[in-house]
C-alpha positions as CSV (number, residue, x, y, z in Angstrom):
1,M,76.9,81.6,88.8
2,N,79.6,81.4,85.9
3,R,78.8,84.5,84.6
4,P,77.1,83.6,81.1
5,C,77.3,85.1,77.8
6,P,75.0,88.3,78.2
7,A,73.1,87.1,74.9
8,L,71.8,84.0,76.5
9,S,67.8,84.0,77.4
10,L,67.0,82.1,80.6
11,D,63.6,82.0,79.2
12,A,64.9,80.6,75.7
13,I,67.0,78.2,77.6
14,L,63.9,76.7,79.5
15,D,61.7,76.4,76.8
16,G,64.4,74.6,74.8
17,I,65.0,72.0,77.9
18,A,61.2,71.5,77.9
19,R,61.3,70.6,74.5
20,L,63.8,68.0,74.9
21,G,61.8,66.7,77.7
22,S,58.7,66.2,75.8
23,D,60.8,64.5,72.9
24,Y,63.1,62.5,74.9
25,R,62.6,59.0,74.9
26,G,65.4,58.1,77.4
27,T,66.0,58.6,81.3
28,L,65.7,62.2,82.0
29,T,67.6,63.4,84.8
30,T,68.4,66.9,86.2
31,E,70.8,68.3,88.8
32,T,70.1,71.5,90.7
33,M,72.8,73.2,92.8
34,L,72.0,75.3,95.5
35,V,74.4,77.9,96.9
36,A,73.7,79.7,100.0
37,G,72.3,83.2,99.3
38,A,72.0,83.0,95.7
39,N,69.7,80.6,94.7
40,D,68.1,79.0,98.1
41,T,65.3,80.9,98.8
42,A,61.7,79.5,99.5
43,E,60.6,81.4,96.5
44,S,63.9,80.3,94.0
45,V,63.2,76.7,94.9
46,G,59.7,76.7,94.8
47,G,60.3,78.3,91.2
48,V,62.7,75.5,90.1
49,A,60.5,72.6,91.7
50,E,57.3,73.8,90.0
51,Y,59.4,73.7,86.4
52,L,60.9,70.5,87.3
53,G,57.2,69.2,88.2
54,R,56.1,70.3,84.9
55,L,59.1,68.8,83.4
56,A,58.7,65.6,85.3
57,P,62.3,63.9,84.9
58,A,62.6,60.7,86.0
59,V,65.3,61.9,88.8
60,A,65.9,65.3,90.3
61,H,68.9,65.8,92.0
62,L,69.6,68.8,94.4
63,A,73.3,69.1,94.9
64,V,75.4,71.6,97.0
65,P,79.0,73.1,96.6
66,T,81.2,70.5,97.9
67,R,84.9,71.5,96.3
68,P,86.7,74.4,97.3
69,P,84.7,77.3,94.7
70,A,86.7,79.7,92.5
71,E,84.2,82.6,93.6
72,P,84.7,83.8,97.1
73,G,81.8,83.7,99.4
74,V,80.2,80.4,97.8
75,C,78.7,78.4,100.8
76,L,76.3,75.3,100.7
77,P,73.0,76.2,102.5
78,N,72.1,75.4,106.0
79,E,70.3,71.8,106.8
80,M,66.9,73.8,107.3
81,T,67.1,74.8,103.9
82,L,68.2,71.6,102.0
83,V,65.0,69.8,104.1
84,R,62.7,72.3,102.8
85,A,64.0,72.2,99.1
86,Y,63.8,68.5,99.2
87,E,60.5,68.6,100.5
88,L,59.5,71.1,97.7
89,F,61.2,69.2,95.1
90,R,59.5,66.0,96.4
91,A,55.8,67.3,96.3
92,R,56.0,68.9,93.0
93,C,57.7,66.2,90.9
94,R,55.8,63.9,92.6
95,A,52.3,65.6,91.8
96,S,53.4,65.9,88.2
97,S,53.5,62.1,87.8
98,T,50.7,61.0,89.4
């Protein structure tokens, strides 16, 4: 969303977060920003929920853009999409902690 450096590797970042999650002894909290048309599909949200289920944070926040964006066309997802995302996060994150 914010045009990261092309040399960055998402897989390497996710592996690093996973290593941090396994070594960190504090309270691990995540925040996932959902943007309509960018990452709010069932497949995208399901993939994030699956990853977070393995990461097992103490808290997994869902967020939406609330301030005027710097980029045109950035909108929050509709209510049904948010409910679906919440349900996916709740199901996947709880399943990993039981």
